ROSERO-205126 format. One record per residue (C-alpha): residue in one letter; x negated, y negated, z negated. Coordinates in steps of 0.001 Angstrom, whole numbers, padded with zeros to 6 digits, always signed. Each point is the difference from the previous one (the first is absolute). Example, Ala and Ser with C-alpha at 12.3 -4.5 7.8 and 13.67 -1.06 7.14 Angstrom:
BEGIN
A-012300+004500-007800/S-001370-003440+000660/
END
This chain:
BEGIN
M+000000+000000+000000/K-001375-003406+001024/V+000144-003232-001969/S+002052-001509+002856/E+002833+002463-000762/V+000372-001194-003581/M-001057-003654-000146/K+002308-003009+000052/K-000616-002277+002968/R+001585-003015-001652/V-002543-001572-002324/W+000651-002754-002506/M-003167-002113-000227/I-000820-003242-001730/S-002398-002809+000837/E-002891-000834-002311/E+001481-003516-000222/A+003385+001235-001233/T+000899-000439-003668/V+000011+002734-002606/N+003711-000643-000511/K+000634+000918+003642/A-001969+003238-000447/V+002008+000851-003114/S+003228-000729+001843/L-000943+002378+002831/M-001049+002701-002476/E+003296-000263-001852/R+002152-000112+003120/Y-001551+003012+001721/N-001202+001941-003057/F-003678-000246+000997/K-002877+000224-002440/E-002660-001247+002428/L-000020-002335+003022/P-002548-000493+002815/I-001591-003460+000093/I-000915-001526+003359/R-001812-003038+001400/G+001597-000581+003379/N-000151+003459+001599/V-002908+001200-002143/L+000568+002407-002883/L-001728-001252-003165/G+001191+002595-002480/K+002965+000352-002327/I+001604-001348-003156/S+001450+002318-002657/F+002482-000558-002781/F-002697+000969-002539/D-001980-003085+001051/I+003041-002188-000547/M+000895+001570-003336/E-003411-000925-001358/K+001169-003613+000079/V+001672-001301-003146/R+002116-002332+002089/I+000708-000132+003721/Q-000891-003397+001451/K+002250-000866+002926/N-002760-001592+002079/E-002741+002620-000500/K-001171+001427+003317/V+000106+003690+000812/G-003569-000246+001317/K-001266-000132-003611/F+001179+003581-000515/V-001452+001699+003112/K-001264+003552-000605/S-001441+002382+002589/S+002501+002327+001678/P-000614+003401+001672/T+001057+000460+003619/I+000681+003000+002197/S+000724+000693+003666/S+003448+000943+001239/N-001559+003076+001681/D-001544+001327-003214/D+001376+003124-001664/I+002422-000614-002851/F-002182+002050-002364/K-002865-002445+000570/A+002350-002809-000948/I+001142+001820-003145/S-003609+000599-001080/L-000854-003654+000612/M+003020-001096-002009/I-000939+002274-002911/N-003677-001024-000015/S+000678-003733+000321/G+002905-000101-002456/S+002017-002000+002546/E+003756+000171+000250/F-000183-000758+003703/I-002555+000039+002812/I-000003-002433+002882/V+000072+001697+003406/Y-002524-001822+002148/D-000966+000819+003598/N-000689-003083+002134/G+001988-001960-002530/I+002491+000642-002798/E+002330+002690+001381/G+001970+000807-003131/V-000250+001130-003590/L+000061+003447-001611/S+001209+000335-003602/D+000163+002864-002480/Y+003786-000410+000221/D-000040+000601+003777/I-002140+003135-000392/I+002020+001532-002817/K+003292-000766+001736/K-001207+001673+003208/M-001437+003071-001754/R+002352+000365-002968/N+001025+003553+000911/S-003574+000988-000902/F+000888-000449-003684/K+002763+002609+000019/G-000621+002897-002369/I-002349-001933-002301/S+001126-000539-003584/V+000107-003549-001333/K-001622+001111-003259/D-003071+001280+001873/V-000694-003397+001574/M+001023-002645-002545/K-002430-001871-002226/R+000693+000746-003644/N-001995-002694-001771/I+002053-003012+000981/A+000090-003581-001220/F+003375-001294-001154/L+001504-002805-002049/G+003030-000500-002219/P+002924-002248+001011/D-001132-002753-002389/A-003480-000304+001535/S-000627-003286+001799/I-000255-000458+003741/S-003536-001205-000647/E-000862+003351-001639/A+001325+001857+003034/K-002010-002273+002311/N-003197+000613-001978/M+000573+003758+000001/M+000476+000038+003776/E-003204-001998+000510/R-002018+002146-002397/K+001164+003353+001358/R+000424-001113+003653/I+003596+001185+000175/D+003060-001707+001481/R+002686+001151-002418/V+000416+000853-003683/P+002672+002343-001436/I+002011-001454-002877/V+000623+002519-002755/E+001794-000182-003348/K-000406+002873-002481/G-001128+002254+002843/E+003039-000749+002164/Y-000553-001504+003448/L+001919-003264+000506/G-001374-001161+003353/Q-003133-001613+001369/V-001574-003389+000584/V-001537-000570+003436/W-002641-002399+001281/A+002310-002069+002235/D+002211-001028-002916/I-003009-000983-002089/I-001468-002115+002798/R+003409-001618+000426/S+000065-000868-003694/M-003469-001558+000314/G+001294-002488+002576/T+001607-002130-002763/Q-002089+000000-003102/T+002460-001620-002420/R+003756-000401-000294/P+002449-001170-002705/D+001512+002581-002334/R+003500-000261-001504/T-001112-002716-002406/G-001474-002087+002798/E-003629+000607-001041/R-002597+000905+002596/I-001162+003635-000179/T-002530+001994+001986/T+001666+002180+002631/T-002654+002712-000295/G+000638+000045-003745/K+003532+001303+000568/P+000639+003739-000613/V-000336+002490+002859/S+003640+000955-000565/D+000827-003237+001888/I-001439+001412+003239/L+000607+003710-000576/R+000890+002097+003052/T+002012+003190-000261/G+000682+002544+002739/E-000112+003640+001035/K-001882+002461-002187/I-002010+003182+000561/T-000860+002778-002445/I-002895+002394-000447/N+002132+002797+001490/D+000623-001813+003302/D-001651+000840+003294/L-002548-002609+001085/K+001849-000402+003312/K+003020-001313-001937/A-002182-002496-001839/V-001615-001154+003246/D+003415-000405+001648/V+001069-002298-002852/M-003260-001969+000141/V+000364-000456+003761/K+003671-000998-000227/E-000610-002520-002781/Q-003452-001029+001332/M-001510+000801-003390/R-003755+000226-000536/G+000344+001866-003260/M+002660+001991-001799/P+000133+001203-003629/V+000677+003701-000570/L+002394+000950-002807/D+000639+003177-001954/V+003518+001455-000317/D+000693-002263-002996/G-000874-003191+001856/N-003401-000518-001599/V-002959-001105+002107/E-002425+002847+000793/G-002122-001614+002694/I-000020-002098+003137/I-000530+000539+003738/F-001753-002649+002087/R+000406-000133+003760/R-003729-000464+000506/D-000742+003269-001864/L+002156+001965+002442/L-002367-000729+002892/Q-002569+002488-001310/L+002504+002833+000461/L+000249-000738+003721/I-003599+000856+000907/P-000285+003768+000570/E-003671-000090+000979/Q-000854-001300-003472/Q+001506+003168-001436/G-002707+002265+001463/I+001925+001780+002784/D-000196-000745+003721/V+003575+000409+001259/N+000630-000212+003745/V+003645-000071+001097/I+000856+000386+003688/G+003294+000161+001858/R+002501-002202+001790/I+001242-001821-003079/K-000365-003588-001191/D-003323-001129-001436/E+001826-000957-003199/E+001260+003595-000371/K-003513+001336+000565/Q-001325-002253-002776/I+002736+001145-002367/I-000775+003681+000690/A-003754-000542-000428/T+000473-001811-003305/E+002376+002644-001355/V-002264+002892+001009/S-003072-001654-001525/R+001816-000833-003227/K+001367+003508-000506/L-003129+001964+000982/K-002835-002247-001200/R-000590+002095-003138/Y-001114+003011+002035/K-003756-000474+000337/S-000391+002859+002476/I+001514-002014+002868/N-001128-003236+001606/Q+001746+000126+003371/I+003637+000507+000945/R+001518-000075+003475/V+003749-000512+000390/R+001948+000296+003248/V+003587-001260+000105/K+002368+000964+002806/Q+003604-001104+000375/I+002395+002819+000935/H+003734+000636+000380/G+001177-003585-000362/R-001177-003061-001824/N+000019+001272-003573/K-001852+003287+000375/Y-003775+000422+000126/E-002665+002682+000079/I-002900-000840-002321/Y-003182+002031+000384/F-002895-000198-002492/F-003542+001178+000721/I-002570-000159-002812/P-003527+001136+000997/K-001888+001843-002762/K-003320+001848-000235/T+001818+003168-000993/K+003436+000339+001561/S+001735-002972+001586/I+003577-000788-000988/N+002810-000188+002559/V+003525-001014-001040/K+002986-000838+002220/K+003422-001233-001108/T+003096-001124+001909/G+002846-002269-001097/K+000615-003602-000974/M-003247-001945-000295/N-000095-000479-003778/L+001219+003520-000784/A-002390+001701+002430/L-002908-002062-001343/T+000848+000805-003626/E+000335+003732+000726/A-003270+000102+001944/I-001923-001765-002775/G+001578+002375-002538/D-001191+003040+001962/I-003512-001438+000249/E-000099-000684-003752/R+001026+003595-000704/I-002748+001316+002286/L-002676-002250-001524/S+001051+000756-003587/K-000750+003683+000572/E-003584-000618+001074/
END
């Protein structure tokens, strides 16, 4: 799969002479965390919300050019796995697609949305981070801001006596920084960031430790969420899933098995099969290559899936026929049974 198949061609950019307030407005409106900065037609770099949050107060006339940071770029013809690796290594939420000029932008959201079927069959509890930072409902907005800066996160779960109430996200904190003081009920001026986080609390859909990761990803894609707390059956917070952490699961070659999928199916389907095969069989150290041939038969929904695994002793051959997901699951199950007996 090429970068060109996943990237967005419409790019929101901002001039180095634009104000920080304009950058914040664009970030809020389109739910971006970073924006490319340009000088004419030349790419200078990017601005991120972390840079803005470091300011105690947003000055309306400050220029975006003060916040320029270097930004990774990639070609539209590059493989999507190269883009994922670059995104992981650079810590960027998005990569600018640059050929002879800026062609588009590729975000972790675009990748996960395109490849979300790859997460099917993975348990939420096996992926979530357990040591999470959270605050109580009476904590100040300033405390939440400082925690986000310190831990480089864009949201903080709000918890009271173990029970999850909702979360505070970066956009709402930046919005509150726009006006530093306002009158309270008595008419006195008070600091906006000194108000409790309960004033900007967001609630929404929930996931539990027993859910399939695909369900969690579907919710995150639908709601455009970068992170989602994971609850136990009693509604207490057990962990959190970040969108950026899901990228690592999409790189089969980093899991030690070379999987080659051939057949007249979409490149996206080939990537999903390769990722699933690598994830399920990576623990078997006796194999390092797997060849999969997929053939459509008897109508649109029926396939023949043939596995060939070369080995020094006896190679493994497995063939299954049926609906794609069922045939794939049965074939992998047969291979696991064969390998477990060795």
